[in-house]
C-alpha positions as CSV (number, residue, x, y, z in Angstrom):
1,L,188.9,113.9,163.5
2,D,191.2,112.0,160.5
3,D,189.8,108.5,162.4
4,M,186.1,109.4,161.5
5,G,186.4,111.3,157.9
6,I,186.0,115.2,158.9
7,Q,188.7,116.4,158.4
8,S,188.6,117.8,154.6
9,E,184.8,118.8,156.0
10,A,186.4,121.0,158.9
11,S,188.5,122.1,155.9
12,E,184.3,123.3,154.2
13,L,183.5,124.2,156.9
14,M,186.5,127.3,156.8
15,S,184.5,128.5,153.9
16,E,181.0,128.3,155.7
17,P,180.0,132.6,155.1
18,L,179.8,134.2,159.3
19,G,177.4,133.6,161.0
20,S,176.6,130.3,159.9
21,P,178.3,128.3,163.7
22,H,175.3,126.2,164.1
23,S,175.0,124.6,160.8
24,A,178.2,123.5,161.1
25,F,178.3,121.8,164.6
26,T,175.0,120.3,162.8
27,R,177.2,118.8,160.3
28,I,180.1,117.7,162.8
29,E,177.7,116.5,164.2
30,E,176.0,114.4,161.7
31,K,179.7,113.1,161.1
32,V,180.0,111.8,164.5
33,S,176.7,109.8,164.4
34,D,177.3,108.1,160.8
35,S,180.4,106.5,162.3
36,N,178.2,105.0,165.1
37,T,175.3,103.6,163.5
38,P,175.5,100.3,162.1
39,G,177.5,99.3,159.3
40,S,179.8,101.6,160.0
41,S,183.6,100.8,160.5
42,N,183.8,102.1,163.7
43,F,180.3,101.4,165.2
44,G,180.4,99.1,168.0
45,D,184.4,100.1,169.4
46,D,182.8,101.5,173.0
47,V,181.4,98.9,173.2
48,L,184.6,96.6,173.4
49,S,186.9,98.6,174.5
50,G,185.0,98.1,177.5
51,S,185.0,101.6,178.0
52,D,181.3,102.3,177.3
53,S,180.4,105.1,180.7
54,D,183.8,106.8,180.0
55,N,183.3,107.1,176.2
56,G,179.6,108.2,176.7
57,S,181.3,110.6,179.1
58,D,183.5,112.1,176.4
59,F,180.8,113.2,174.2
60,E,178.8,115.0,177.0
61,M,181.8,117.2,177.2
62,N,182.7,118.0,173.2
63,E,178.7,119.0,173.2
64,L,179.2,120.8,176.4
65,E,181.8,122.8,174.4
66,K,180.6,122.1,171.1
67,E,177.5,124.6,172.2
68,D,179.6,126.6,174.6
69,E,181.7,127.9,171.3
70,A,178.7,128.5,169.3
71,R,177.5,130.7,171.8
72,R,180.4,132.6,171.8
73,Y,180.9,132.6,168.3
74,E,177.3,134.1,168.5
75,L,178.2,136.4,170.9
76,Q,181.0,137.9,168.7
77,Q,179.4,138.1,165.8
78,Q,176.0,140.4,167.3
79,R,178.7,142.6,168.2
80,L,180.6,143.3,165.5
81,R,176.6,143.9,163.8
82,E,176.7,146.1,166.7
83,Q,179.9,148.3,165.8
84,F,179.0,147.9,161.9
85,R,175.2,149.3,162.8
86,K,176.8,152.6,165.0
87,E,179.2,153.6,162.2
88,K,176.8,153.1,159.2
89,R,174.4,155.1,161.6
90,Q,177.3,157.4,162.1
91,E,178.7,158.2,158.3
92,T,174.6,158.1,157.8
93,S,174.1,161.4,160.3
94,K,177.8,162.7,158.7
95,G,176.0,162.8,155.3
96,I,172.6,164.3,156.3
97,F,173.7,167.0,158.6
98,G,176.7,168.3,156.1
99,S,179.4,166.8,158.0
100,G,182.9,167.1,156.0
101,G,182.0,169.7,153.9
102,K,179.7,167.3,151.7
103,S,176.3,168.4,150.6
104,I,173.3,167.8,153.9
105,G,171.2,164.8,151.9
106,S,174.0,162.8,149.9
107,S,173.7,159.8,151.9
108,V,172.5,156.9,149.8
109,G,169.2,156.1,149.4
110,G,167.9,160.0,149.3
111,F,167.6,162.7,151.6
112,F,164.7,162.3,152.6
113,K,164.5,158.5,153.7
114,S,168.1,159.1,154.5
115,A,167.1,162.3,157.2
116,T,164.1,159.9,158.7
117,K,165.9,156.5,159.4
118,A,169.1,158.3,160.9
119,A,167.1,160.7,162.9
120,A,165.4,157.7,164.5
121,N,167.9,156.0,164.8
122,L,170.0,158.6,167.1
123,A,166.3,160.1,168.5
124,K,167.4,158.6,171.6
125,E,170.9,159.7,171.7
126,V,169.8,163.3,170.7
127,S,167.3,163.6,173.2
128,E,169.8,162.7,176.2
129,Q,172.2,165.0,174.6
130,H,170.3,167.7,174.1
131,G,166.9,167.3,176.6
132,V,164.5,167.1,174.3
133,N,162.9,164.1,174.2
134,L,162.0,163.7,170.7
135,G,159.6,161.5,169.3
136,V,157.5,161.8,172.7
137,L,156.8,165.7,172.4
138,G,153.6,165.4,170.9
139,K,150.7,163.4,169.8
140,N,148.3,163.4,166.9
141,S,145.8,165.1,167.1
142,A,143.2,167.0,165.5
143,P,143.7,170.7,166.2
144,S,142.4,172.4,168.7
145,S,138.8,175.1,167.9
146,R,141.8,178.3,168.7
147,Q,144.0,176.5,166.6
148,R,142.0,176.0,163.4
149,E,141.0,179.4,163.3
150,T,145.1,180.9,163.4
151,L,145.4,178.2,160.1
152,K,142.0,179.8,159.0
153,R,143.7,183.0,159.0
154,I,146.7,181.7,157.3
155,R,144.8,180.3,154.8
156,S,142.4,183.7,154.2
157,Q,146.5,185.6,153.8
158,L,147.2,183.0,151.6
159,G,143.9,183.2,148.9
160,T,144.5,187.8,148.8
161,K,145.0,189.0,146.3
162,F,148.6,190.7,147.0
163,S,148.0,194.7,146.1
164,C,150.5,197.9,146.5
165,E,146.7,199.7,146.2
166,N,146.5,198.5,149.5
167,I,147.5,200.6,152.5
168,D,148.6,198.1,154.6
169,H,150.3,195.4,151.7
170,L,152.7,198.5,150.7
171,E,153.9,198.9,154.4
172,L,155.1,195.1,154.0
173,L,156.7,196.0,150.7
174,K,158.4,199.2,152.0
175,R,159.6,196.7,155.2
176,V,161.4,194.7,152.6
177,W,162.8,197.6,150.4
178,S,164.6,199.5,154.0
179,K,165.8,195.9,154.3
180,S,167.6,195.7,151.3
181,F,168.2,198.7,149.5
182,P,168.8,201.3,153.1
183,E,170.1,203.4,150.5
184,E,167.8,203.6,148.2
185,D,164.6,205.5,148.1
186,F,161.6,203.1,147.6
187,L,159.9,202.5,144.7
188,V,157.2,200.3,144.1
189,C,158.0,199.8,140.5
190,A,161.8,198.8,139.6
191,P,164.6,196.6,138.4
192,Q,166.0,196.4,142.4
193,W,163.0,194.2,142.7
194,Q,164.2,191.8,140.2
195,L,168.1,191.8,142.1
196,L,165.9,189.9,144.8
197,G,164.9,187.4,142.7
198,F,161.7,189.1,141.6
199,N,160.7,187.6,137.5
200,V,159.0,191.3,137.2
201,D,159.7,194.9,138.4
202,R,156.2,195.2,139.7
203,V,156.2,192.4,142.7
204,E,152.4,192.2,142.7
205,E,152.4,190.8,138.8
206,D,154.9,188.2,139.4
207,K,152.8,185.0,139.1
208,M,154.5,183.8,142.3
209,V,153.3,186.5,144.8
210,E,149.7,186.0,142.6
211,A,150.4,181.9,144.0
212,T,150.9,182.6,147.4
213,G,148.8,186.0,148.0
214,V,149.4,188.4,150.6
215,L,151.2,185.5,152.7
216,G,154.1,185.2,150.6
217,I,155.1,189.2,151.4
218,R,154.4,188.9,154.9
219,C,156.8,186.1,155.0
220,L,159.3,188.0,153.4
221,T,158.8,190.5,154.9
222,R,159.4,188.3,158.6
223,F,162.2,186.7,156.7
224,A,163.7,190.8,156.0
225,Q,163.7,191.4,159.6
226,D,165.2,187.6,161.0
227,Y,167.5,187.3,159.1
228,S,168.9,190.9,157.1
229,G,172.4,188.8,156.7
230,D,170.9,186.1,153.7
231,I,170.0,189.4,152.2
232,S,172.9,190.8,151.3
233,H,174.2,187.1,150.8
234,C,171.8,187.1,148.3
235,L,171.9,190.0,146.6
236,A,175.6,189.3,146.4
237,E,175.7,186.0,145.1
238,S,172.6,187.6,142.7
239,L,169.9,184.5,144.7
240,P,167.2,184.6,143.6
241,L,165.2,185.0,147.3
242,A,162.3,185.5,146.3
243,Q,161.6,182.3,144.3
244,V,163.1,180.1,147.0
245,L,161.2,182.0,150.3
246,L,157.5,182.2,147.6
247,R,158.4,178.0,146.7
248,C,158.6,177.2,150.2
249,V,155.8,179.1,151.3
250,H,153.6,177.4,148.6
251,V,155.3,173.4,149.7
252,L,155.1,174.3,153.2
253,S,151.6,175.3,153.0
254,K,150.6,172.7,150.9
255,H,152.4,170.3,153.0
256,I,150.0,171.7,156.7
257,G,146.4,171.9,154.8
258,I,146.0,175.5,154.2
259,V,146.0,175.4,150.1
260,D,143.2,172.9,150.3
261,G,141.9,173.2,153.9
262,S,142.2,170.0,155.2
263,F,144.0,170.8,158.7
264,Q,140.8,170.8,159.8
265,R,140.3,166.8,159.7
266,S,144.0,165.8,159.5
267,R,145.7,163.9,162.2
268,K,149.0,165.6,163.0
269,K,151.7,165.5,166.8
270,Y,152.6,169.6,165.4
271,W,149.3,171.8,165.6
272,E,149.9,173.5,168.7
273,I,153.4,175.4,167.8
274,F,149.6,177.3,165.6
275,N,148.5,179.0,168.2
276,D,150.5,181.4,167.5
277,Q,149.4,183.0,163.6
278,A,152.6,184.2,163.8
279,V,154.6,181.0,163.9
280,F,154.2,179.9,160.0
281,S,156.3,183.4,159.1
282,R,159.0,182.0,161.1
283,I,158.7,178.8,160.2
284,N,159.4,179.8,156.1
285,S,162.1,181.5,157.7
286,I,163.9,179.1,158.9
287,T,163.2,176.9,156.0
288,V,164.6,180.2,153.2
289,H,167.7,180.2,155.9
290,I,168.5,176.3,155.5
291,A,168.3,176.7,151.4
292,L,170.4,179.1,151.5
293,M,173.3,177.7,153.9
294,E,172.3,174.0,150.8
295,R,173.4,176.7,148.3
296,K,176.2,177.4,150.2
297,V,177.5,173.7,150.3
298,D,176.6,172.6,147.5
299,S,176.6,175.8,144.7
300,S,174.8,173.5,142.1
301,L,171.9,173.6,143.7
302,S,168.5,174.6,141.0
303,V,165.9,176.8,143.4
304,K,163.5,173.6,142.7
305,D,166.4,171.3,144.8
306,M,167.2,173.4,147.4
307,V,163.7,174.5,148.9
308,R,163.1,170.5,148.3
309,R,165.3,169.3,150.6
310,A,165.1,172.3,153.4
311,V,160.7,171.4,153.7
312,G,162.3,168.4,153.8
313,Q,164.6,168.7,157.7
314,T,161.3,171.2,158.1
315,K,159.0,168.5,157.9
316,H,160.5,166.7,159.7
317,V,161.0,169.0,162.8
318,L,158.0,169.4,162.4
319,D,156.6,165.7,162.8
320,E,158.5,165.8,166.4
321,G,155.6,167.8,167.1
322,P,157.0,171.2,168.8
323,K,154.6,173.4,170.7
324,D,156.3,176.9,169.7
325,I,159.2,177.7,167.9
326,E,161.8,178.0,170.7
327,E,160.7,174.1,170.9
328,F,161.1,174.1,166.8
329,K,164.9,175.8,167.2
330,H,165.7,173.9,169.6
331,I,164.6,170.1,168.4
332,A,166.4,171.6,165.0
333,T,169.6,172.3,166.3
334,A,169.5,169.3,168.4
335,L,169.2,167.5,165.2
336,G,171.9,169.7,163.4
337,I,170.2,171.9,161.4
338,Q,172.0,174.8,160.5
339,I,169.3,177.6,161.8
């Protein structure tokens, strides 16, 4: 290399960025080519030495060695890239699913972007580990006639004004009270309702109740049934449970297309889960529980942030196309969501 003037060139190559072996070999080849062009000091040396065939063989061997070295280098770089991606996926999944005491969704790029990317990367591994065929459970399609009828009834509840004058509505409220204040006599108008997170003493006058109708109170009743321990926790920690729950009802019903009726023409993977009318309140209960778990991880979260993060995770589970609530829970658990 010294005779051909390439030693300094080799030093420059040491500073080349990784991942460019071919460019390095190309530059060496150019030097070799230049040294055998007319006018160069080494031009015709092989002819003068009388060993034309031997030098040709040596040159071919050098070329093969360089190609082999380039392939080895490229394979090494590929392995390094794969290792980097694997570590990055693990790091991202920890940030999303709350490992190490970090807040869920704390990874770079924001919760929704990170959750989608990480879940996509981990789908195959999770499928094999938990026996859930993520990403293939359903396919985009319009709701069936049965599913449309179920969603219409849910929409009707959303648009029905809650009234304590209605015996059925009042019964829902009594069930919430019995789970929240089991040692106290039921009262339609009482300060205890504000302890539960309503803005006024009389539930039917709350603005969020007006916005979510009977559906909102039905969802609250279901949550009291499924997660009575969370109600005690909210009362002890002065968390506005009713605000969190009714906001979840509003955001989820809007996402699914219940608010504007767009579900009738929307093609989604998750319509099969809505063969059961009660499934909306059950999904909402799980979403509220996720929101409360978020608050346990990060006590600085506002109600809005709690709902945003929790609904984001629920959306992702729905996008996998679960056919019933048990499969919904299975997928959520497989993705590391605490339900």
